[in-house]
C-alpha positions in Angstrom: 93.3 118.6 115.1 93.6 114.6 114.6 96.4 113.2 116.8 97.8 111.4 114.1 98.2 115.0 112.3 99.3 116.5 115.5 102.1 113.2 116.0 103.6 114.0 112.6 103.4 117.9 112.5 105.2 117.4 116.0 108.1 115.2 114.5 108.4 117.1 111.6 109.0 120.4 113.7 111.2 118.8 116.1 113.7 117.5 113.4 113.8 121.4 111.9 114.5 122.3 115.7 117.2 119.8 116.0 119.0 121.2 113.0 118.7 125.0 114.0 119.8 124.2 118.0 122.7 122.3 116.6 123.9 125.6 114.8 122.7 127.6 117.5 125.1 125.7 119.9 128.1 125.8 118.1 127.6 129.7 117.5 127.0 129.9 121.4 129.9 127.9 122.3 132.5 129.8 119.6 
């Protein structure tokens, strides 16, 4: 795949993971 496409996909997936991780963290702490 092209580096640019890879970077875009990486950023998008990281944004999604951040929101999911924040929810998972609150559940684990609670």
